C-alpha positions in Angstrom: 6.5 6.8 -0.1 5.3 6.8 -4.0 3.3 9.5 -4.8 0.1 8.7 -5.2 -1.4 7.1 -8.2 -4.5 8.1 -9.2 -7.3 5.2 -9.1 -11.4 5.4 -10.4 -13.1 4.4 -7.6 -16.6 2.3 -8.5 -19.4 3.1 -6.5 -19.5 0.0 -5.3 -16.2 0.3 -3.2 -17.1 3.6 -1.7 -20.5 2.1 -0.7 -18.3 -0.8 1.0 -16.3 2.1 2.6 -19.1 3.6 4.8 -21.1 0.3 5.7 -18.2 -1.7 7.4 -14.5 -0.5 8.3 -11.8 -2.6 7.4 -9.1 -3.1 4.1 -11.4 -0.6 1.9 -11.1 2.3 4.2 -7.0 2.0 4.5 -7.0 1.6 1.5 -9.0 4.8 0.6 -7.3 7.0 3.1 -3.6 6.0 3.2 -2.1 8.5 0.6 -1.0 5.5 -1.9 -3.2 6.3 -4.5 -5.6 9.2 -5.5 -9.4 8.1 -5.1 -11.6 9.8 -8.3 -15.3 9.4 -9.5 -17.7 10.4 -11.7 -20.6 12.7 -10.6 -23.4 9.7 -11.0 -21.2 7.4 -8.4 -22.9 10.3 -5.8 -26.3 9.6 -6.9 -26.0 5.4 -6.8 -25.1 6.7 -3.1 -28.1 8.4 -2.3 -30.1 6.2 -4.2 -28.9 3.8 -2.0 -29.0 5.7 1.5 -31.5 4.2 3.4 -29.9 0.4 2.8 -26.4 1.9 3.1 -28.3 3.0 6.3 -29.7 0.1 8.0 -26.3 -2.2 6.4 -24.1 0.0 8.0 -25.7 0.1 11.9 -24.0 3.4 12.2 -26.9 6.3 13.8 -27.7 9.0 10.6 -25.0 11.6 11.7 -21.8 9.2 12.0 -23.1 7.8 8.7 -23.0 11.6 7.7 -19.6 12.2 8.8 -18.3 9.2 7.5 -19.8 9.9 4.0 -18.2 13.3 4.3 -14.9 12.2 5.6 -14.8 10.3 2.6 -16.0 12.7 0.0 -13.4 14.9 0.9 -10.6 12.5 -0.2 -12.9 12.1 -3.5 -11.9 13.9 -6.9 -15.5 13.8 -8.1 -15.9 14.7 -12.1 -19.2 16.0 -13.2 -20.4 14.4 -17.1 -19.5 17.1 -19.2 -15.5 16.8 -17.5 -15.6 13.2 -19.0 -17.7 13.9 -21.8 -15.2 13.5 -25.0 -14.0 10.6 -23.5 -17.6 8.4 -22.8 -18.8 7.1 -26.4 -15.8 4.5 -26.9 -15.9 4.5 -23.3 -19.6 2.7 -23.9 -18.6 1.1 -26.4 -15.7 -1.6 -23.5 -17.8 -1.3 -20.1 -19.3 -4.4 -20.1 -22.4 -3.0 -17.7 -23.6 0.4 -19.2 -23.9 1.5 -15.6 -20.5 2.2 -15.5 -20.0 3.8 -18.8 -18.7 6.8 -16.9 -16.2 5.0 -14.9 -14.6 3.8 -17.5 -14.4 7.4 -19.6 -12.9 8.7 -16.5 -10.6 5.7 -16.2 -9.6 6.5 -20.0 -9.4 10.6 -19.2 -7.0 9.6 -16.3 -5.3 6.8 -17.7 -5.4 4.8 -14.9 -7.4 1.5 -13.2 -10.7 1.4 -12.2 -11.2 0.0 -8.5 -14.2 -2.6 -8.4 -15.5 -5.3 -6.4 -17.5 -6.5 -9.8 -15.9 -8.9 -11.8 -17.8 -8.0 -14.4 -15.7 -5.9 -15.3 -12.4 -6.9 -16.0 -14.4 -8.8 -19.2 -12.9 -6.3 -21.7 -8.9 -5.2 -22.9 -8.8 -1.7 -22.5 -8.8 -0.6 -18.8 -7.3 -2.3 -15.8 -9.7 -3.0 -13.5 -8.6 -3.9 -9.7 -10.0 -5.5 -6.7 -9.4 -4.8 -3.1 -6.9 -7.5 -2.6 -5.4 -6.8 -6.1 -5.1 -2.9 -5.4 -2.8 -3.4 -2.3 -1.0 -6.5 -3.9 -0.5 -3.1 -6.8 0.7 -1.0 -4.6 2.7 -3.5 -2.8 1.2 -2.7 1.0 -0.1 -6.8 1.1 
């Protein structure tokens, strides 16, 4: 197996990992990627925890365990660790809320895994949906 590819995982992917089982979980835990996210993504999960809990249908204990498994695989970078790329990221990010993900992608020179089509509306950072990333990795 080739070495895992670093990938910035958008908050929408992280949230969907907690809500439903499927190809996203398989890819996230496959060993084919090294998932990274800005610290802000964890705040997004906290912000929507009640909705995530309702949509997942999981008992709270199981949802927390799933979240712990996701966090264990994820490399989280704080704002000071990506600050040097933030100005540039703010200029290219189609959504100001995703500037930290773009800063992290620029820092790591890697793509962003997201289902947010708006993020593709810039030429600097490759943004792939789940099917596109699976295809790029030769997994589907």
